N, C-alpha and C positions, 0 to 999 in steps of 0.2 A: 469274866464278869455276869449277873446273877439278876433277873426280874423279872419277875409277874405283874400277867396284865390283865385285872376283871372285866375279861368282858369273856362271851359265846360267841361263839367260832361254829355260826353252822355251813350247813355245803351249799356252798353257790352252787354250785352246777342244778343241786334239783330244787333251787328256791325259783317260787313264780311270784315276784313283784312288778312293780310299773320303774321305772328308773331315776323316781325322788326315790322314793326304799331305800333302792338299792344304795343310792351314792351318797344318802345316807349313813347307808352299815355302812362302805367305804368310808366316809371322813369318820364316824363314831371311833370306828379303828385305830382309821392309823395316829388318832387325838390320842386316841389311850395308849397305845407302841409307845409313840414320841415320848409323853406326860410322863408314864416309869422306867424309859429306857434314860430320859434325862433326868430326870428322880437318880433313877442308879448312879448315873454320870458324877452330880451334883454331890452327890453323898459317897468317895471316893474312887467306888470303883474305877475302874481305870479299860478303856475299849483296847486290847492282844492289836498287837502289828499283825501286819498278815502275810498272807491268806489267815481269814475264818473258820472256824468250825462252826456252824449256830445251829445249836438244838433245842426248837419248841416240842413245847411238850401239849395238848387240844387236852384240860379234864372237862371231863362234862362226867353226866349217867349211863350214856352210850355208848357205845364204840361206831366210830365210818366206818365203811370201806376202803381199801388205800388210794385209789382216786380217790376220794369224797375229798378226802387227809387232805390230801397236796390240794389241788384245791381250795383249802377253808385258811389258809392260812395267807390267799396269793396280799391279801395289805398290809398285813400283818407283817411280811418279808418285807413287802417292796419301802415301809416305811426304815425299817431295818439297815435298807439298804443307802437309803436318799440319808439316812441321822449318819455318814460313815461317810456319801459324799461318795459311791462308786455304782455303781446300776448292779439292780440282785441278779442274773444274770452271765456275772464276771467272771471269770476262770478264779478267781483269787476267795472264794464263797463260798465252802460243805452245806448246804442243809441238809438241815434230816428232820424229820415230820415222828411225830410221835403223834402215842396222845393211851393215857389211862379212864381207868374211872374211879369220878368221885363223885363228894355231892358238890351239888354249882360246876359251875364254870369260870373258867378262868388258864390261863396261854402261861406255861414258862417256860421259861430262855432264857438256853446258857449261850456267853459267851466263850471260844478260848481260840486258841491260837491252831493251826489243825496241825 
């Protein structure tokens, strides 16, 4: 199963914002992830059997370092796990964060059997 989320993933650990702005960012990322994943499922894509390998690729004009890349996927990862119905820390998931340089911002997600 594959889908693309048209959102920007900033480095959450480097953000200096108030709690309201952070709550809004969290809500927007979770909502966008949910809409895109459910749209893929409604269009005929099937969620593979557990355990799952989830490859998330951040696309943006510049790269983040490894620890910031991992953190930038927090809310996307939380929402994917919520839709699957198990905690994102469960060993049924293997999460692979990637990134590539591109124009604009988005996240490509690929979910497959592990």
